[in-house]
LONU-947565 format. One record per residue: chain; x, y, z of N, C-alpha, C, O, CB in turn; residue in three letters. Coordinates in steps of 0.001 Angstrom, whole numbers, plus 500000, padded with zeros to 6 digits. Each point is the difference from the previous one (the first is absolute). Glycine has a CB too. Example, Ala and Ser with C-alpha at 12.3 -4.5 7.8 and 13.67 -1.06 7.14 Angstrom:
2
cadena = A | n_east = 513190 | n_north = 494310 | n_up = 507800 | ca_east = 499110 | ca_north = 501190 | ca_up = 500000 | c_east = 500900 | c_north = 501200 | c_up = 500000 | o_east = 501036 | o_north = 499981 | o_up = 500665 | cb_east = 497072 | cb_north = 498846 | cb_up = 500581 | residuo = ALA
cadena = A | n_east = 501542 | n_north = 502223 | n_up = 498034 | ca_east = 500820 | ca_north = 501190 | ca_up = 500060 | c_east = 499230 | c_north = 501090 | c_up = 500730 | o_east = 500509 | o_north = 501108 | o_up = 500169 | cb_east = 500675 | cb_north = 498264 | cb_up = 497686 | residuo = SER
end
This chain:
71
cadena = A | n_east = 419153 | n_north = 292430 | n_up = 047627 | ca_east = 498977 | ca_north = 500876 | ca_up = 500539 | c_east = 498773 | c_north = 499163 | c_up = 500342 | o_east = 499533 | o_north = 499194 | o_up = 499195 | cb_east = 501339 | cb_north = 502774 | cb_up = 499459 | residuo = MET
cadena = A | n_east = 498623 | n_north = 498236 | n_up = 502537 | ca_east = 498774 | ca_north = 499344 | ca_up = 500447 | c_east = 498917 | c_north = 501069 | c_up = 500083 | o_east = 500187 | o_north = 501028 | o_up = 500651 | cb_east = 501096 | cb_north = 497175 | cb_up = 500652 | residuo = VAL
cadena = A | n_east = 497595 | n_north = 501558 | n_up = 498047 | ca_east = 498865 | ca_north = 500913 | ca_up = 500047 | c_east = 498896 | c_north = 499327 | c_up = 500809 | o_east = 499551 | o_north = 498904 | o_up = 499668 | cb_east = 501056 | cb_north = 502147 | cb_up = 498081 | residuo = ILE
cadena = A | n_east = 498968 | n_north = 499616 | n_up = 503307 | ca_east = 498929 | ca_north = 499463 | ca_up = 500841 | c_east = 498710 | c_north = 500728 | c_up = 499643 | o_east = 499859 | o_north = 501196 | o_up = 500259 | cb_east = 501766 | cb_north = 498232 | cb_up = 501628 | residuo = ILE
cadena = A | n_east = 497446 | n_north = 499851 | n_up = 497523 | ca_east = 498715 | ca_north = 500554 | ca_up = 499583 | c_east = 499034 | c_north = 499920 | c_up = 501181 | o_east = 499405 | o_north = 498953 | o_up = 500258 | cb_east = 500992 | cb_north = 500365 | cb_up = 497314 | residuo = LEU
cadena = A | n_east = 499457 | n_north = 501780 | n_up = 503130 | ca_east = 499246 | ca_north = 499992 | ca_up = 501257 | c_east = 498519 | c_north = 499684 | c_up = 499813 | o_east = 499426 | o_north = 499243 | o_up = 500784 | cb_east = 502195 | cb_north = 502406 | cb_up = 500087 | residuo = LEU
cadena = A | n_east = 497757 | n_north = 498922 | n_up = 498100 | ca_east = 498574 | ca_north = 499710 | ca_up = 499788 | c_east = 499796 | c_north = 498524 | c_up = 499674 | o_east = 499070 | o_north = 499370 | o_up = 500504 | cb_east = 500561 | cb_north = 502984 | cb_up = 498685 | residuo = PHE
cadena = A | n_east = 501225 | n_north = 497106 | n_up = 499982 | ca_east = 499886 | ca_north = 498586 | ca_up = 499632 | c_east = 500244 | c_north = 499104 | c_up = 501218 | o_east = 499329 | o_north = 498982 | o_up = 500168 | cb_east = 501426 | cb_north = 501567 | cb_up = 497485 | residuo = LYS
cadena = A | n_east = 500195 | n_north = 499826 | n_up = 503186 | ca_east = 500346 | ca_north = 499185 | ca_up = 501168 | c_east = 498873 | c_north = 499964 | c_up = 501034 | o_east = 499701 | o_north = 498947 | o_up = 500563 | cb_east = 502698 | cb_north = 501621 | cb_up = 499051 | residuo = ARG
cadena = A | n_east = 496971 | n_north = 500603 | n_up = 500634 | ca_east = 499002 | ca_north = 500087 | ca_up = 501061 | c_east = 498566 | c_north = 500061 | c_up = 499506 | o_east = 499073 | o_north = 499896 | o_up = 500803 | cb_east = 502633 | cb_north = 501231 | cb_up = 500522 | residuo = PHE
cadena = A | n_east = 498091 | n_north = 499038 | n_up = 497382 | ca_east = 498652 | ca_north = 500059 | ca_up = 499415 | c_east = 499137 | c_north = 501064 | c_up = 500673 | o_east = 498803 | o_north = 499807 | o_up = 500212 | cb_east = 501376 | cb_north = 497764 | cb_up = 499224 | residuo = ARG
cadena = A | n_east = 500451 | n_north = 503551 | n_up = 500894 | ca_east = 499293 | ca_north = 501091 | ca_up = 500667 | c_east = 500699 | c_north = 501312 | c_up = 499678 | o_east = 501213 | o_north = 500030 | o_up = 499797 | cb_east = 498023 | cb_north = 498430 | cb_up = 502061 | residuo = SER
cadena = A | n_east = 499993 | n_north = 502627 | n_up = 498096 | ca_east = 500599 | ca_north = 501316 | ca_up = 499792 | c_east = 500274 | c_north = 500696 | c_up = 501331 | o_east = 500418 | o_north = 501158 | o_up = 500022 | cb_east = 498394 | cb_north = 499014 | cb_up = 497776 | residuo = ASP
cadena = A | n_east = 500954 | n_north = 499123 | n_up = 503313 | ca_east = 500200 | ca_north = 500515 | ca_up = 501346 | c_east = 501053 | c_north = 499141 | c_up = 500691 | o_east = 499776 | o_north = 498817 | o_up = 500254 | cb_east = 497834 | cb_north = 502053 | cb_up = 499863 | residuo = PHE
cadena = A | n_east = 503534 | n_north = 499727 | n_up = 500182 | ca_east = 501073 | ca_north = 499276 | ca_up = 500685 | c_east = 500126 | c_north = 500592 | c_up = 501393 | o_east = 500595 | o_north = 501063 | o_up = 500176 | cb_east = 500643 | cb_north = 498435 | cb_up = 497645 | residuo = LEU
cadena = A | n_east = 498207 | n_north = 499821 | n_up = 503163 | ca_east = 499926 | ca_north = 500580 | ca_up = 501323 | c_east = 500639 | c_north = 499206 | c_up = 501108 | o_east = 500355 | o_north = 500571 | o_up = 501032 | cb_east = 497632 | cb_north = 500441 | cb_up = 498193 | residuo = GLY
cadena = A | n_east = 502172 | n_north = 497705 | n_up = 500604 | ca_east = 500466 | ca_north = 499150 | ca_up = 501102 | c_east = 501526 | c_north = 499952 | c_up = 500068 | o_east = 500679 | o_north = 499818 | o_up = 498990 | cb_east = 497239 | cb_north = 498811 | cb_up = 500788 | residuo = ALA
cadena = A | n_east = 502596 | n_north = 501538 | n_up = 501429 | ca_east = 501449 | ca_north = 499857 | ca_up = 500204 | c_east = 500461 | c_north = 498609 | c_up = 499555 | o_east = 501082 | o_north = 499844 | o_up = 499433 | cb_east = 498827 | cb_north = 501787 | cb_up = 502504 | residuo = ARG
cadena = A | n_east = 499254 | n_north = 497364 | n_up = 498329 | ca_east = 500329 | ca_north = 498626 | ca_up = 499605 | c_east = 500269 | c_north = 499916 | c_up = 498493 | o_east = 500949 | o_north = 499336 | o_up = 499583 | cb_east = 497637 | cb_north = 499786 | cb_up = 502314 | residuo = TRP
cadena = A | n_east = 500597 | n_north = 501538 | n_up = 497289 | ca_east = 500213 | ca_north = 499997 | ca_up = 498551 | c_east = 501319 | c_north = 500689 | c_up = 499646 | o_east = 500712 | o_north = 499570 | o_up = 499092 | cb_east = 496795 | cb_north = 500438 | cb_up = 500542 | residuo = ASP
cadena = A | n_east = 502807 | n_north = 501054 | n_up = 501087 | ca_east = 501284 | ca_north = 500670 | ca_up = 499793 | c_east = 501171 | c_north = 499091 | c_up = 500331 | o_east = 501028 | o_north = 500029 | o_up = 499323 | cb_east = 497877 | cb_north = 502141 | cb_up = 501186 | residuo = GLY
cadena = A | n_east = 500939 | n_north = 497023 | n_up = 500531 | ca_east = 501050 | ca_north = 499042 | ca_up = 500360 | c_east = 500217 | c_north = 498991 | c_up = 498880 | o_east = 501136 | o_north = 499626 | o_up = 499709 | cb_east = 498289 | cb_north = 500653 | cb_up = 502717 | residuo = GLU
cadena = A | n_east = 499491 | n_north = 499283 | n_up = 496948 | ca_east = 500105 | ca_north = 499046 | ca_up = 498889 | c_east = 500807 | c_north = 500621 | c_up = 498864 | o_east = 500879 | o_north = 499352 | o_up = 499433 | cb_east = 496904 | cb_north = 499602 | cb_up = 501200 | residuo = VAL
cadena = A | n_east = 501921 | n_north = 502288 | n_up = 499039 | ca_east = 500728 | ca_north = 500685 | ca_up = 498924 | c_east = 501461 | c_north = 500184 | c_up = 500397 | o_east = 500895 | o_north = 499778 | o_up = 499184 | cb_east = 496993 | cb_north = 501411 | cb_up = 500099 | residuo = VAL
cadena = A | n_east = 502361 | n_north = 499214 | n_up = 501959 | ca_east = 501378 | ca_north = 500187 | ca_up = 500455 | c_east = 500794 | c_north = 498703 | c_up = 499917 | o_east = 501176 | o_north = 500022 | o_up = 499637 | cb_east = 498049 | cb_north = 501805 | cb_up = 501877 | residuo = ARG
cadena = A | n_east = 500166 | n_north = 497067 | n_up = 498810 | ca_east = 500688 | ca_north = 498706 | ca_up = 499882 | c_east = 500338 | c_north = 499697 | c_up = 498543 | o_east = 501068 | o_north = 499461 | o_up = 499708 | cb_east = 497726 | cb_north = 499711 | cb_up = 502336 | residuo = GLU
cadena = A | n_east = 500306 | n_north = 501170 | n_up = 497050 | ca_east = 500279 | ca_north = 499828 | ca_up = 498569 | c_east = 501173 | c_north = 500888 | c_up = 499586 | o_east = 500865 | o_north = 499587 | o_up = 499227 | cb_east = 496705 | cb_north = 499858 | cb_up = 500338 | residuo = MET
cadena = A | n_east = 502445 | n_north = 501780 | n_up = 500960 | ca_east = 501086 | ca_north = 500925 | ca_up = 499697 | c_east = 501317 | c_north = 499501 | c_up = 500587 | o_east = 501034 | o_north = 500059 | o_up = 499335 | cb_east = 497326 | cb_north = 501841 | cb_up = 500613 | residuo = MET
cadena = A | n_east = 501613 | n_north = 497614 | n_up = 501281 | ca_east = 501212 | ca_north = 499457 | ca_up = 500628 | c_east = 500607 | c_north = 498886 | c_up = 499154 | o_east = 501215 | o_north = 499936 | o_up = 499814 | cb_east = 497865 | cb_north = 500653 | cb_up = 502440 | residuo = ASP
cadena = A | n_east = 500062 | n_north = 498544 | n_up = 497243 | ca_east = 500482 | ca_north = 498894 | ca_up = 499161 | c_east = 500656 | c_north = 500528 | c_up = 498721 | o_east = 501060 | o_north = 499526 | o_up = 499592 | cb_east = 497119 | cb_north = 498994 | cb_up = 501329 | residuo = GLU
cadena = A | n_east = 501177 | n_north = 502464 | n_up = 498459 | ca_east = 500561 | ca_north = 500578 | ca_up = 498776 | c_east = 501350 | c_north = 500661 | c_up = 500284 | o_east = 500956 | o_north = 499809 | o_up = 499248 | cb_east = 496716 | cb_north = 500556 | cb_up = 499859 | residuo = ALA
cadena = A | n_east = 502405 | n_north = 500415 | n_up = 501984 | ca_east = 501258 | ca_north = 500659 | ca_up = 500346 | c_east = 501095 | c_north = 498984 | c_up = 500310 | o_east = 501160 | o_north = 500209 | o_up = 499646 | cb_east = 497543 | cb_north = 501737 | cb_up = 501239 | residuo = PHE
cadena = A | n_east = 500938 | n_north = 496966 | n_up = 499768 | ca_east = 500980 | ca_north = 498956 | ca_up = 500308 | c_east = 500579 | c_north = 499383 | c_up = 498732 | o_east = 501135 | o_north = 499522 | o_up = 499988 | cb_east = 497647 | cb_north = 500006 | cb_up = 502140 | residuo = ALA
cadena = A | n_east = 500421 | n_north = 500492 | n_up = 496808 | ca_east = 500455 | ca_north = 499464 | ca_up = 498710 | c_east = 500544 | c_north = 501095 | c_up = 499083 | o_east = 500134 | o_north = 499809 | o_up = 498791 | cb_east = 498177 | cb_north = 498365 | cb_up = 501428 | residuo = ASN
cadena = A | n_east = 502002 | n_north = 502988 | n_up = 500388 | ca_east = 500639 | ca_north = 501126 | ca_up = 499292 | c_east = 499111 | c_north = 500625 | c_up = 498919 | o_east = 500508 | o_north = 500526 | o_up = 499010 | cb_east = 501675 | cb_north = 498382 | cb_up = 501438 | residuo = LYS
cadena = A | n_east = 496506 | n_north = 501038 | n_up = 499738 | ca_east = 499068 | ca_north = 500619 | ca_up = 499058 | c_east = 499510 | c_north = 501333 | c_up = 500549 | o_east = 499914 | o_north = 500192 | o_up = 501212 | cb_east = 499383 | cb_north = 497539 | cb_up = 497956 | residuo = HIS
cadena = A | n_east = 500387 | n_north = 503174 | n_up = 499935 | ca_east = 499290 | ca_north = 501210 | ca_up = 500382 | c_east = 498515 | c_north = 499677 | c_up = 499999 | o_east = 499563 | o_north = 499047 | o_up = 499355 | cb_east = 502251 | cb_north = 502470 | cb_up = 499683 | residuo = LYS
cadena = A | n_east = 497415 | n_north = 499280 | n_up = 501686 | ca_east = 498561 | ca_north = 499758 | ca_up = 500123 | c_east = 499236 | c_north = 501239 | c_up = 499573 | o_east = 500346 | o_north = 501121 | o_up = 500374 | cb_east = 500041 | cb_north = 497245 | cb_up = 501502 | residuo = VAL
cadena = A | n_east = 498569 | n_north = 501418 | n_up = 497334 | ca_east = 499052 | ca_north = 501051 | ca_up = 499655 | c_east = 498641 | c_north = 499577 | c_up = 500524 | o_east = 499543 | o_north = 498886 | o_up = 499745 | cb_east = 501777 | cb_north = 501799 | cb_up = 498186 | residuo = THR
cadena = A | n_east = 498036 | n_north = 500214 | n_up = 502804 | ca_east = 498648 | ca_north = 499753 | ca_up = 500491 | c_east = 499026 | c_north = 500677 | c_up = 499048 | o_east = 500064 | o_north = 501212 | o_up = 499793 | cb_east = 500725 | cb_north = 498634 | cb_up = 502627 | residuo = LEU
cadena = A | n_east = 498313 | n_north = 499373 | n_up = 497003 | ca_east = 499013 | ca_north = 500511 | ca_up = 499051 | c_east = 498704 | c_north = 500304 | c_up = 500741 | o_east = 499317 | o_north = 499091 | o_up = 500472 | cb_east = 501730 | cb_north = 499587 | cb_up = 497637 | residuo = ASP
cadena = A | n_east = 498618 | n_north = 502611 | n_up = 501989 | ca_east = 498809 | ca_north = 500453 | ca_up = 500712 | c_east = 498826 | c_north = 500278 | c_up = 499061 | o_east = 499030 | o_north = 500634 | o_up = 500415 | cb_east = 502466 | cb_north = 500333 | cb_up = 501319 | residuo = PHE
cadena = A | n_east = 498565 | n_north = 498579 | n_up = 497018 | ca_east = 498874 | ca_north = 500206 | ca_up = 499080 | c_east = 498735 | c_north = 499410 | c_up = 500607 | o_east = 500019 | o_north = 498890 | o_up = 500533 | cb_east = 501535 | cb_north = 501059 | cb_up = 497470 | residuo = LYS
cadena = A | n_east = 497362 | n_north = 500786 | n_up = 501916 | ca_east = 498666 | ca_north = 499638 | ca_up = 500495 | c_east = 499871 | c_north = 500099 | c_up = 501517 | o_east = 498915 | o_north = 499764 | o_up = 500532 | cb_east = 500876 | cb_north = 498735 | cb_up = 497517 | residuo = LYS
cadena = A | n_east = 501283 | n_north = 501844 | n_up = 502662 | ca_east = 499923 | ca_north = 500140 | ca_up = 501449 | c_east = 499511 | c_north = 501407 | c_up = 500328 | o_east = 500553 | o_north = 500987 | o_up = 499516 | cb_east = 501318 | cb_north = 497322 | cb_up = 500824 | residuo = ILE
cadena = A | n_east = 497088 | n_north = 501772 | n_up = 500487 | ca_east = 499418 | ca_north = 501297 | ca_up = 500359 | c_east = 500382 | c_north = 500452 | c_up = 501405 | o_east = 499979 | o_north = 501199 | o_up = 500278 | cb_east = 498135 | cb_north = 498286 | cb_up = 498204 | residuo = LYS
cadena = A | n_east = 502231 | n_north = 499597 | n_up = 502403 | ca_east = 500311 | ca_north = 500353 | ca_up = 501375 | c_east = 501073 | c_north = 499080 | c_up = 500551 | o_east = 499974 | o_north = 498788 | o_up = 499787 | cb_east = 497699 | cb_north = 502071 | cb_up = 500533 | residuo = PHE
cadena = A | n_east = 503279 | n_north = 499744 | n_up = 500397 | ca_east = 501032 | ca_north = 499251 | ca_up = 500709 | c_east = 500050 | c_north = 500555 | c_up = 501420 | o_east = 500189 | o_north = 501202 | o_up = 500187 | cb_east = 501171 | cb_north = 498351 | cb_up = 497672 | residuo = VAL
cadena = A | n_east = 498472 | n_north = 499592 | n_up = 503134 | ca_east = 500028 | ca_north = 500455 | ca_up = 501386 | c_east = 501434 | c_north = 500269 | c_up = 500458 | o_east = 500964 | o_north = 499539 | o_up = 499388 | cb_east = 496937 | cb_north = 499156 | cb_up = 501070 | residuo = SER
cadena = A | n_east = 502209 | n_north = 502050 | n_up = 500617 | ca_east = 501307 | ca_north = 500269 | ca_up = 500593 | c_east = 500679 | c_north = 498696 | c_up = 500416 | o_east = 501205 | o_north = 499840 | o_up = 499810 | cb_east = 497977 | cb_north = 502403 | cb_up = 500985 | residuo = HIS
cadena = A | n_east = 500058 | n_north = 496838 | n_up = 499763 | ca_east = 500570 | ca_north = 498719 | ca_up = 500452 | c_east = 500586 | c_north = 499209 | c_up = 498844 | o_east = 501106 | o_north = 499469 | o_up = 500100 | cb_east = 497244 | cb_north = 500484 | cb_up = 501762 | residuo = SER
cadena = A | n_east = 500909 | n_north = 499969 | n_up = 497039 | ca_east = 500488 | ca_north = 499283 | ca_up = 498823 | c_east = 501264 | c_north = 500671 | c_up = 499477 | o_east = 501000 | o_north = 499329 | o_up = 499747 | cb_east = 496651 | cb_north = 499948 | cb_up = 499670 | residuo = PHE
cadena = A | n_east = 502308 | n_north = 502044 | n_up = 500420 | ca_east = 501144 | ca_north = 500740 | ca_up = 499470 | c_east = 501222 | c_north = 499872 | c_up = 500894 | o_east = 501122 | o_north = 499881 | o_up = 499507 | cb_east = 497299 | cb_north = 501711 | cb_up = 499426 | residuo = ALA
cadena = A | n_east = 501372 | n_north = 498432 | n_up = 502377 | ca_east = 501122 | ca_north = 499869 | ca_up = 500922 | c_east = 500707 | c_north = 498664 | c_up = 499808 | o_east = 501227 | o_north = 499936 | o_up = 500075 | cb_east = 497589 | cb_north = 501543 | cb_up = 501564 | residuo = ASP
cadena = A | n_east = 500440 | n_north = 497473 | n_up = 498118 | ca_east = 500601 | ca_north = 498678 | ca_up = 499813 | c_east = 500816 | c_north = 499907 | c_up = 498717 | o_east = 501009 | o_north = 499295 | o_up = 499965 | cb_east = 497097 | cb_north = 499738 | cb_up = 501308 | residuo = GLU
cadena = A | n_east = 501478 | n_north = 501665 | n_up = 497675 | ca_east = 500705 | ca_north = 499838 | ca_up = 498721 | c_east = 500995 | c_north = 501112 | c_up = 499697 | o_east = 500865 | o_north = 499838 | o_up = 499140 | cb_east = 497145 | cb_north = 498974 | cb_up = 500050 | residuo = ILE
cadena = A | n_east = 501877 | n_north = 502317 | n_up = 501510 | ca_east = 500918 | ca_north = 501108 | ca_up = 499751 | c_east = 500682 | c_north = 500454 | c_up = 501291 | o_east = 501221 | o_north = 500146 | o_up = 500046 | cb_east = 497350 | cb_north = 500573 | cb_up = 498020 | residuo = VAL
cadena = A | n_east = 500647 | n_north = 499499 | n_up = 502958 | ca_east = 500534 | ca_north = 500549 | ca_up = 501239 | c_east = 501105 | c_north = 499166 | c_up = 500616 | o_east = 501008 | o_north = 500540 | o_up = 500456 | cb_east = 496793 | cb_north = 500450 | cb_up = 499913 | residuo = GLY
cadena = A | n_east = 502022 | n_north = 497724 | n_up = 499648 | ca_east = 501004 | ca_north = 499123 | ca_up = 500605 | c_east = 501324 | c_north = 500087 | c_up = 499253 | o_east = 501059 | o_north = 500060 | o_up = 500625 | cb_east = 497120 | cb_north = 498403 | cb_up = 500142 | residuo = ILE
cadena = A | n_east = 501774 | n_north = 501544 | n_up = 497900 | ca_east = 501231 | ca_north = 500117 | ca_up = 499215 | c_east = 500615 | c_north = 501391 | c_up = 500153 | o_east = 501222 | o_north = 500126 | o_up = 500081 | cb_east = 497882 | cb_north = 498189 | cb_up = 498281 | residuo = TYR
cadena = A | n_east = 500069 | n_north = 502723 | n_up = 501679 | ca_east = 500515 | ca_north = 501370 | ca_up = 500155 | c_east = 500726 | c_north = 500151 | c_up = 501331 | o_east = 501067 | o_north = 500611 | o_up = 500059 | cb_east = 497058 | cb_north = 500270 | cb_up = 498512 | residuo = ALA
cadena = A | n_east = 501309 | n_north = 498572 | n_up = 502488 | ca_east = 500652 | ca_north = 500088 | ca_up = 501306 | c_east = 501290 | c_north = 499165 | c_up = 500040 | o_east = 500980 | o_north = 500405 | o_up = 500626 | cb_east = 496765 | cb_north = 499965 | cb_up = 500438 | residuo = ARG
cadena = A | n_east = 502255 | n_north = 498489 | n_up = 498284 | ca_east = 501161 | ca_north = 499112 | ca_up = 500037 | c_east = 501134 | c_north = 500451 | c_up = 499075 | o_east = 501173 | o_north = 499902 | o_up = 500358 | cb_east = 497270 | cb_north = 498248 | cb_up = 500198 | residuo = ALA
cadena = A | n_east = 501201 | n_north = 502345 | n_up = 498248 | ca_east = 501020 | ca_north = 500264 | ca_up = 498983 | c_east = 500023 | c_north = 501436 | c_up = 499506 | o_east = 500898 | o_north = 500365 | o_up = 499241 | cb_east = 498870 | cb_north = 497292 | cb_up = 500092 | residuo = PHE
cadena = A | n_east = 499278 | n_north = 503168 | n_up = 501069 | ca_east = 499954 | ca_north = 501396 | ca_up = 499555 | c_east = 499105 | c_north = 500183 | c_up = 498781 | o_east = 499639 | o_north = 499041 | o_up = 499318 | cb_east = 502658 | cb_north = 501271 | cb_up = 501583 | residuo = GLY
cadena = A | n_east = 497359 | n_north = 500938 | n_up = 498848 | ca_east = 499070 | ca_north = 500294 | ca_up = 498898 | c_east = 500628 | c_north = 499793 | c_up = 498627 | o_east = 499279 | o_north = 499737 | o_up = 499037 | cb_east = 499594 | cb_north = 501897 | cb_up = 502447 | residuo = THR
cadena = A | n_east = 502442 | n_north = 498475 | n_up = 498398 | ca_east = 500635 | ca_north = 499752 | ca_up = 498690 | c_east = 499766 | c_north = 498555 | c_up = 499552 | o_east = 499847 | o_north = 499735 | o_up = 498807 | cb_east = 501912 | cb_north = 502005 | cb_up = 501708 | residuo = ASP
cadena = A | n_east = 498214 | n_north = 497337 | n_up = 500432 | ca_east = 499712 | ca_north = 498601 | ca_up = 499663 | c_east = 498629 | c_north = 499881 | c_up = 499356 | o_east = 499831 | o_north = 499280 | o_up = 499016 | cb_east = 501618 | cb_north = 499948 | cb_up = 502882 | residuo = PHE
cadena = A | n_east = 497573 | n_north = 501476 | n_up = 498656 | ca_east = 498629 | ca_north = 499966 | ca_up = 499469 | c_east = 499953 | c_north = 500581 | c_up = 498601 | o_east = 499330 | o_north = 499455 | o_up = 499123 | cb_east = 499755 | cb_north = 500734 | cb_up = 503195 | residuo = ILE
cadena = A | n_east = 501607 | n_north = 500890 | n_up = 497469 | ca_east = 499991 | ca_north = 500661 | ca_up = 498691 | c_east = 500614 | c_north = 499139 | c_up = 498906 | o_east = 499611 | o_north = 500093 | o_up = 498835 | cb_east = 500518 | cb_north = 502083 | cb_up = 502339 | residuo = LYS
cadena = A | n_east = 500828 | n_north = 496990 | n_up = 499202 | ca_east = 500647 | ca_north = 499137 | ca_up = 499016 | c_east = 499087 | c_north = 498875 | c_up = 499618 | o_east = 500365 | o_north = 499160 | o_up = 499177 | cb_east = 501864 | cb_north = 501416 | cb_up = 501735 | residuo = GLN
end
């Protein structure tokens, strides 16, 4: 299991940039390639933009379906 601590990674409670979402997605891709599950830790995060969320959830949902996200 890989846990991505978003506040620690970005040092901000505001996650708005698509670029930052791409960074997280690349981390997730690496974990999935190594057969790990991923947990995103949103503790201390107050805002997530649509662009950021699309990069870390939307792309996987469109590619693999919502059941993939739930797992």
